[in-house]
LUMLO-607922 format. One record per residue (C-alpha): x, y, z; residue in one letter; residue number from 1. Coordinates in steps of 0.02 Angstrom, whole numbers, always signed. Example, Ala and Ser with C-alpha at 12.3 -4.5 7.8 and 13.67 -1.06 7.14 Angstrom:
! LUMLO-607922
<timar px="+615" py="-225" pz="+390" r="a" k="1"/>
<timar px="+684" py="-53" pz="+357" r="s" k="2"/>
***
This chain:
! LUMLO-607922
<timar px="-1303" py="+926" pz="+3307" r="x" k="1"/>
<timar px="-1429" py="+881" pz="+3173" r="x" k="2"/>
<timar px="-1401" py="+888" pz="+2985" r="x" k="3"/>
<timar px="-1550" py="+877" pz="+2867" r="x" k="4"/>
<timar px="-1487" py="+839" pz="+2692" r="x" k="5"/>
<timar px="-1620" py="+918" pz="+2583" r="x" k="6"/>
<timar px="-1507" py="+983" pz="+2443" r="x" k="7"/>
<timar px="-1530" py="+879" pz="+2286" r="x" k="8"/>
<timar px="-1360" py="+919" pz="+2210" r="x" k="9"/>
<timar px="-1239" py="+902" pz="+2356" r="x" k="10"/>
<timar px="-1168" py="+741" pz="+2284" r="x" k="11"/>
<timar px="-1122" py="+834" pz="+2123" r="x" k="12"/>
<timar px="-1046" py="+979" pz="+2219" r="x" k="13"/>
<timar px="-947" py="+861" pz="+2330" r="x" k="14"/>
<timar px="-873" py="+764" pz="+2184" r="x" k="15"/>
<timar px="-817" py="+925" pz="+2101" r="x" k="16"/>
<timar px="-724" py="+987" pz="+2257" r="x" k="17"/>
<timar px="-536" py="+969" pz="+2278" r="x" k="18"/>
<timar px="-478" py="+838" pz="+2403" r="x" k="19"/>
<timar px="-450" py="+956" pz="+2552" r="x" k="20"/>
<timar px="-626" py="+1029" pz="+2537" r="x" k="21"/>
<timar px="-701" py="+855" pz="+2521" r="x" k="22"/>
<timar px="-612" py="+811" pz="+2683" r="x" k="23"/>
<timar px="-681" py="+968" pz="+2766" r="x" k="24"/>
<timar px="-859" py="+923" pz="+2715" r="x" k="25"/>
<timar px="-838" py="+745" pz="+2780" r="x" k="26"/>
<timar px="-777" py="+818" pz="+2945" r="x" k="27"/>
<timar px="-930" py="+932" pz="+2958" r="x" k="28"/>
<timar px="-1045" py="+782" pz="+2933" r="x" k="29"/>
<timar px="-945" py="+681" pz="+3060" r="x" k="30"/>
<timar px="-994" py="+807" pz="+3194" r="x" k="31"/>
<timar px="-1180" py="+770" pz="+3177" r="x" k="32"/>
<timar px="-1268" py="+660" pz="+3304" r="x" k="33"/>
<timar px="-1402" py="+627" pz="+3173" r="x" k="34"/>
<timar px="-1404" py="+648" pz="+2984" r="x" k="35"/>
<timar px="-1578" py="+649" pz="+2907" r="x" k="36"/>
<timar px="-1593" py="+605" pz="+2723" r="x" k="37"/>
<timar px="-1741" py="+595" pz="+2604" r="x" k="38"/>
<timar px="-1717" py="+417" pz="+2541" r="x" k="39"/>
<timar px="-1604" py="+272" pz="+2497" r="x" k="40"/>
<timar px="-1502" py="+364" pz="+2364" r="x" k="41"/>
<timar px="-1449" py="+504" pz="+2481" r="x" k="42"/>
<timar px="-1419" py="+378" pz="+2621" r="x" k="43"/>
<timar px="-1298" py="+284" pz="+2510" r="x" k="44"/>
<timar px="-1208" py="+448" pz="+2470" r="x" k="45"/>
<timar px="-1181" py="+500" pz="+2651" r="x" k="46"/>
<timar px="-1127" py="+323" pz="+2699" r="x" k="47"/>
<timar px="-1013" py="+283" pz="+2551" r="x" k="48"/>
<timar px="-941" py="+454" pz="+2509" r="x" k="49"/>
<timar px="-961" py="+562" pz="+2664" r="x" k="50"/>
<timar px="-917" py="+412" pz="+2773" r="x" k="51"/>
<timar px="-1052" py="+443" pz="+2903" r="x" k="52"/>
<timar px="-1082" py="+307" pz="+3032" r="x" k="53"/>
<timar px="-1235" py="+202" pz="+2984" r="x" k="54"/>
<timar px="-1316" py="+213" pz="+3156" r="x" k="55"/>
<timar px="-1321" py="+403" pz="+3140" r="x" k="56"/>
<timar px="-1409" py="+409" pz="+2971" r="x" k="57"/>
<timar px="-1598" py="+404" pz="+2962" r="x" k="58"/>
<timar px="-1720" py="+414" pz="+2816" r="x" k="59"/>
<timar px="-1862" py="+538" pz="+2844" r="x" k="60"/>
<timar px="-1971" py="+555" pz="+2690" r="x" k="61"/>
<timar px="-2041" py="+727" pz="+2649" r="x" k="62"/>
<timar px="-2221" py="+757" pz="+2696" r="x" k="63"/>
<timar px="-2350" py="+888" pz="+2651" r="x" k="64"/>
<timar px="-2506" py="+951" pz="+2739" r="x" k="65"/>
<timar px="-2676" py="+887" pz="+2687" r="x" k="66"/>
<timar px="-2747" py="+990" pz="+2542" r="x" k="67"/>
<timar px="-2852" py="+1140" pz="+2593" r="x" k="68"/>
<timar px="-2953" py="+1144" pz="+2431" r="x" k="69"/>
<timar px="-3039" py="+1015" pz="+2323" r="x" k="70"/>
<timar px="-2985" py="+976" pz="+2145" r="x" k="71"/>
<timar px="-3097" py="+1048" pz="+2011" r="x" k="72"/>
<timar px="-3011" py="+963" pz="+1865" r="x" k="73"/>
<timar px="-3163" py="+867" pz="+1805" r="x" k="74"/>
<timar px="-3194" py="+852" pz="+1620" r="x" k="75"/>
<timar px="-3295" py="+995" pz="+1547" r="x" k="76"/>
<timar px="-3351" py="+996" pz="+1366" r="x" k="77"/>
<timar px="-3249" py="+1118" pz="+1264" r="x" k="78"/>
<timar px="-3121" py="+1151" pz="+1402" r="x" k="79"/>
<timar px="-2938" py="+1131" pz="+1352" r="x" k="80"/>
<timar px="-2831" py="+998" pz="+1433" r="x" k="81"/>
<timar px="-2737" py="+1091" pz="+1571" r="x" k="82"/>
<timar px="-2554" py="+1054" pz="+1603" r="x" k="83"/>
<timar px="-2459" py="+1126" pz="+1751" r="x" k="84"/>
<timar px="-2274" py="+1149" pz="+1789" r="x" k="85"/>
<timar px="-2221" py="+1214" pz="+1960" r="x" k="86"/>
<timar px="-2039" py="+1246" pz="+2000" r="x" k="87"/>
<timar px="-1891" py="+1358" pz="+1968" r="x" k="88"/>
<timar px="-1880" py="+1386" pz="+1781" r="x" k="89"/>
<timar px="-1711" py="+1311" pz="+1736" r="x" k="90"/>
<timar px="-1628" py="+1181" pz="+1627" r="x" k="91"/>
<timar px="-1607" py="+1067" pz="+1779" r="x" k="92"/>
<timar px="-1796" py="+1062" pz="+1792" r="x" k="93"/>
<timar px="-1811" py="+1015" pz="+1608" r="x" k="94"/>
<timar px="-1907" py="+1170" pz="+1554" r="x" k="95"/>
<timar px="-1832" py="+1173" pz="+1378" r="x" k="96"/>
<timar px="-1878" py="+989" pz="+1356" r="x" k="97"/>
<timar px="-2054" py="+1031" pz="+1412" r="x" k="98"/>
<timar px="-2072" py="+1174" pz="+1287" r="x" k="99"/>
<timar px="-2008" py="+1061" pz="+1148" r="x" k="100"/>
<timar px="-2137" py="+930" pz="+1197" r="x" k="101"/>
<timar px="-2274" py="+1061" pz="+1182" r="x" k="102"/>
<timar px="-2228" py="+1092" pz="+1000" r="x" k="103"/>
<timar px="-2280" py="+912" pz="+966" r="x" k="104"/>
<timar px="-2444" py="+936" pz="+1057" r="x" k="105"/>
<timar px="-2487" py="+1068" pz="+929" r="x" k="106"/>
<timar px="-2500" py="+929" pz="+799" r="x" k="107"/>
<timar px="-2635" py="+837" pz="+897" r="x" k="108"/>
<timar px="-2822" py="+864" pz="+891" r="x" k="109"/>
<timar px="-2827" py="+900" pz="+1079" r="x" k="110"/>
<timar px="-2848" py="+1078" pz="+1139" r="x" k="111"/>
<timar px="-2729" py="+1115" pz="+1281" r="x" k="112"/>
<timar px="-2661" py="+1252" pz="+1392" r="x" k="113"/>
<timar px="-2501" py="+1254" pz="+1494" r="x" k="114"/>
<timar px="-2465" py="+1357" pz="+1650" r="x" k="115"/>
<timar px="-2285" py="+1372" pz="+1710" r="x" k="116"/>
<timar px="-2272" py="+1439" pz="+1887" r="x" k="117"/>
<timar px="-2104" py="+1481" pz="+1963" r="x" k="118"/>
<timar px="-1959" py="+1602" pz="+1967" r="x" k="119"/>
<timar px="-1795" py="+1590" pz="+1872" r="x" k="120"/>
<timar px="-1768" py="+1645" pz="+1692" r="x" k="121"/>
<timar px="-1952" py="+1681" pz="+1659" r="x" k="122"/>
<timar px="-1921" py="+1805" pz="+1518" r="x" k="123"/>
<timar px="-1794" py="+1693" pz="+1433" r="x" k="124"/>
<timar px="-1913" py="+1546" pz="+1428" r="x" k="125"/>
<timar px="-2057" py="+1659" pz="+1377" r="x" k="126"/>
<timar px="-1954" py="+1713" pz="+1226" r="x" k="127"/>
<timar px="-1912" py="+1532" pz="+1188" r="x" k="128"/>
<timar px="-2096" py="+1486" pz="+1192" r="x" k="129"/>
<timar px="-2133" py="+1625" pz="+1069" r="x" k="130"/>
<timar px="-1991" py="+1569" pz="+956" r="x" k="131"/>
<timar px="-2063" py="+1393" pz="+956" r="x" k="132"/>
<timar px="-2232" py="+1462" pz="+902" r="x" k="133"/>
<timar px="-2323" py="+1406" pz="+1059" r="x" k="134"/>
<timar px="-2421" py="+1569" pz="+1067" r="x" k="135"/>
<timar px="-2566" py="+1583" pz="+1188" r="x" k="136"/>
<timar px="-2560" py="+1399" pz="+1235" r="x" k="137"/>
<timar px="-2420" py="+1431" pz="+1359" r="x" k="138"/>
<timar px="-2435" py="+1550" pz="+1506" r="x" k="139"/>
<timar px="-2294" py="+1603" pz="+1623" r="x" k="140"/>
<timar px="-2356" py="+1674" pz="+1786" r="x" k="141"/>
<timar px="-2190" py="+1690" pz="+1880" r="x" k="142"/>
<timar px="-2167" py="+1650" pz="+2063" r="x" k="143"/>
<timar px="-2327" py="+1590" pz="+2148" r="x" k="144"/>
<timar px="-2364" py="+1578" pz="+2334" r="x" k="145"/>
<timar px="-2433" py="+1422" pz="+2415" r="x" k="146"/>
<timar px="-2616" py="+1469" pz="+2399" r="x" k="147"/>
<timar px="-2595" py="+1508" pz="+2214" r="x" k="148"/>
<timar px="-2509" py="+1342" pz="+2184" r="x" k="149"/>
<timar px="-2648" py="+1248" pz="+2272" r="x" k="150"/>
<timar px="-2777" py="+1336" pz="+2163" r="x" k="151"/>
<timar px="-2678" py="+1295" pz="+2005" r="x" k="152"/>
<timar px="-2670" py="+1112" pz="+2055" r="x" k="153"/>
<timar px="-2855" py="+1111" pz="+2093" r="x" k="154"/>
<timar px="-2893" py="+1162" pz="+1915" r="x" k="155"/>
<timar px="-2760" py="+1062" pz="+1822" r="x" k="156"/>
<timar px="-2772" py="+894" pz="+1735" r="x" k="157"/>
<timar px="-2589" py="+845" pz="+1753" r="x" k="158"/>
<timar px="-2429" py="+907" pz="+1835" r="x" k="159"/>
<timar px="-2268" py="+884" pz="+1735" r="x" k="160"/>
<timar px="-2095" py="+893" pz="+1815" r="x" k="161"/>
<timar px="-1962" py="+830" pz="+1692" r="x" k="162"/>
<timar px="-1810" py="+866" pz="+1801" r="x" k="163"/>
<timar px="-1633" py="+802" pz="+1776" r="x" k="164"/>
<timar px="-1595" py="+802" pz="+1962" r="x" k="165"/>
<timar px="-1706" py="+808" pz="+2116" r="x" k="166"/>
<timar px="-1717" py="+757" pz="+2297" r="x" k="167"/>
<timar px="-1898" py="+716" pz="+2339" r="x" k="168"/>
<timar px="-1999" py="+862" pz="+2267" r="x" k="169"/>
<timar px="-2137" py="+931" pz="+2377" r="x" k="170"/>
<timar px="-2233" py="+984" pz="+2222" r="x" k="171"/>
<timar px="-2257" py="+801" pz="+2172" r="x" k="172"/>
<timar px="-2317" py="+756" pz="+2347" r="x" k="173"/>
<timar px="-2435" py="+905" pz="+2348" r="x" k="174"/>
<timar px="-2507" py="+857" pz="+2179" r="x" k="175"/>
<timar px="-2535" py="+676" pz="+2228" r="x" k="176"/>
<timar px="-2613" py="+728" pz="+2394" r="x" k="177"/>
<timar px="-2741" py="+825" pz="+2291" r="x" k="178"/>
<timar px="-2771" py="+680" pz="+2171" r="x" k="179"/>
<timar px="-2683" py="+765" pz="+2025" r="x" k="180"/>
<timar px="-2597" py="+652" pz="+1897" r="x" k="181"/>
<timar px="-2408" py="+673" pz="+1887" r="x" k="182"/>
<timar px="-2283" py="+647" pz="+1747" r="x" k="183"/>
<timar px="-2102" py="+656" pz="+1807" r="x" k="184"/>
<timar px="-1928" py="+586" pz="+1784" r="x" k="185"/>
<timar px="-1858" py="+443" pz="+1891" r="x" k="186"/>
<timar px="-1716" py="+544" pz="+1969" r="x" k="187"/>
<timar px="-1656" py="+570" pz="+2148" r="x" k="188"/>
<timar px="-1769" py="+488" pz="+2275" r="x" k="189"/>
<timar px="-1921" py="+486" pz="+2159" r="x" k="190"/>
<timar px="-1903" py="+306" pz="+2093" r="x" k="191"/>
<timar px="-1873" py="+242" pz="+2270" r="x" k="192"/>
<timar px="-2040" py="+311" pz="+2330" r="x" k="193"/>
<timar px="-2158" py="+303" pz="+2180" r="x" k="194"/>
<timar px="-2205" py="+161" pz="+2063" r="x" k="195"/>
<timar px="-2215" py="+198" pz="+1877" r="x" k="196"/>
<timar px="-2390" py="+173" pz="+1811" r="x" k="197"/>
<timar px="-2467" py="+163" pz="+1984" r="x" k="198"/>
<timar px="-2422" py="+325" pz="+2074" r="x" k="199"/>
<timar px="-2348" py="+427" pz="+1932" r="x" k="200"/>
<timar px="-2293" py="+409" pz="+1751" r="x" k="201"/>
<timar px="-2104" py="+410" pz="+1722" r="x" k="202"/>
<timar px="-2020" py="+486" pz="+1570" r="x" k="203"/>
<timar px="-1831" py="+481" pz="+1540" r="x" k="204"/>
<timar px="-1740" py="+646" pz="+1575" r="x" k="205"/>
<timar px="-1718" py="+746" pz="+1415" r="x" k="206"/>
<timar px="-1845" py="+645" pz="+1315" r="x" k="207"/>
<timar px="-1967" py="+773" pz="+1244" r="x" k="208"/>
<timar px="-2055" py="+642" pz="+1139" r="x" k="209"/>
<timar px="-2093" py="+538" pz="+1293" r="x" k="210"/>
<timar px="-2162" py="+692" pz="+1382" r="x" k="211"/>
<timar px="-2279" py="+724" pz="+1235" r="x" k="212"/>
***
C-alpha cells in the first residue's frame, strides 16, 4: 500500500476534523507500507500529527519533463513586459492580491501585459479586473492545456504565483526548467526547495505592494 501525499491542504482539513475522523485518517495512513511526501513540511505533518512511522516516510520531490520549446522572452523594443499567472483562479492562489498589484503597475512608466491562465471563477475575476480599471492590460484565457502553457511560458518575462498555501507547484518547476523568472510566496514546500534571490523571488502572502 502506497500513499502519495500531494494535497497541499490536508493538514488544514485534518485539523478541522472531529476527533473520531482524525483517528480514522491516522488509521488509513498507518496501513501504508510507504508514504511519499513532497518535502520536509509535509514529512513533519505525517510524522507529528498522523503519527506515521519514520522509516515508512520518504521525501520525493516533484519533477517535470525537460521543456519541449525554447523561451522567446528576449527583450524587443516596444514590446510590453509580459507577466504570466498559471493556476486555478481562486483566493488561495492570491489572484485578488495579484490584480491589486497590477493597479500599482499602471502608475509606472513600463508598458505591461498580464495573462491569467486557469479555470475557477474566471468571470468573477474578469469583472474585478474591469472594476479596478485594468482594461486591456489583463487577459483571462481560461483553462489551458499543457502545450498552451508551455507556449505562454516561452513568451513570458516572469511567472507570478502569490499563493497562500501550496505543496510544491509543478508550474514553478516548469517555469524554472524553461529559464523563466519566478515570483512566488514562501509557502508549503517552496521555501525548503528554493532560495530567495537565487532561484526565485519571494513575496509575503497577501502583500500586493511587494508583488508590484
